[in-house]
C-alpha positions, -999 to 999 in steps of 0.1 A, spaced: 0 0 0 13 34 -10 2 65 10 4 102 5 -1 131 30 9 167 27 23 163 63 56 145 60 56 136 97 23 117 92 38 98 63 69 89 84 47 76 112 27 55 88 58 40 74 73 33 108 41 16 120 38 -4 88 5 11 80 18 18 44 46 1 25 58 32 7 52 70 6 44 90 -25 58 126 -28 26 140 -42 -9 130 -52 -2 128 -89 27 104 -84 5 83 -61 -22 82 -88 2 71 -115 16 43 -93 -16 25 -82 -45 6 -96 -70 19 -71 -69 53 -54 -90 58 -23 -94 94 -12 -101 95 25 -102 132 34 -127 158 46 -151 169 18 -133 202 10 -100 184 8 -115 156 -13 -128 182 -37 -93 197 -39 -78 163 -45 -103 156 -73 -95 190 -89 -58 181 -88 -64 148 -105 -87 162 -132 -77 154 -167 -46 134 -158 -42 97 -165 -46 78 -134 -55 45 -118 -82 22 -130 -104 32 -102 -107 64 -81 -131 64 -51 -137 86 -21 -153 79 12 -167 114 19 -200 115 36 -217 138 10 -215 138 -27 -231 170 -40 -199 191 -37 -180 163 -54 -201 157 -85 -185 185 -106 -149 177 -97 -155 140 -99 -168 142 -134 -134 155 -146 -116 125 -131 -113 94 -152 -127 63 -135 -141 82 -105 -169 65 -85 -183 84 -56 -189 60 -27 -201 63 9 -182 50 39 -213 32 53 -225 17 21 
């Protein structure tokens, strides 16, 4: 499992604990290096992540686990292979 976080200390802790196997330097690198990308962020940050991925080739599947979808419909439509999901579904 490859992880990314803008906070390098968080990435270092995840690596040290074995939560992730490797750390990506940025979201685009992460997207290029995986088959499935799970975005697990607050809604506003999820929207920003989708905006950052818009129009770029990426993984075979991009999903998020945000609790609401209305703010993500527009940004998600610009991301190849995006499927909005719900954490409780």
